[in-house]
C-alpha positions, 0 to 999 in steps of 0.5 A, spaced: 163 139 325 159 141 319 161 141 312 161 148 311 165 150 317 170 145 315 171 148 308 171 155 310 177 153 315 181 149 309 181 155 304 188 157 301 190 164 301 195 168 297 197 176 297 201 180 292 203 187 292 207 190 287 210 197 286 212 201 280 215 207 281 212 212 285 205 213 284 203 206 282 202 200 287 198 194 285 195 190 291 192 183 290 189 178 294 185 171 293 183 165 297 180 159 294 177 153 297 179 146 295 173 145 291 175 152 287 182 149 286 180 143 283 175 147 279 180 152 276 185 146 275 179 142 270 178 149 267 186 150 265 187 143 263 181 144 258 183 150 255 190 147 254 187 140 251 183 144 246 188 149 244 193 143 242 187 140 238 186 147 235 193 148 233 193 141 230 187 142 226 190 149 223 196 145 221 192 140 217 188 145 214 194 149 212 197 142 209 191 141 205 191 148 202 199 147 200 197 140 197 191 143 193 196 149 190 201 144 188 195 139 185 192 145 181 194 146 174 192 153 171 191 153 163 196 157 159 
């Protein structure tokens, strides 16, 4: 059995349908191969890791600004 045929059989599928009121109906369908699921997992983990780094850097920058305000002496 070739690799492409085996991967096409291993696909994961999901379907969702939402109805809001009388006129709005949303249908969604998706399917992923195992390689696609791994790629999505890597992307999501990269986003989460980079977000934590950005939040930490922003906290350090804010602390430096507060410290600079405290150290600054204005002439009277």
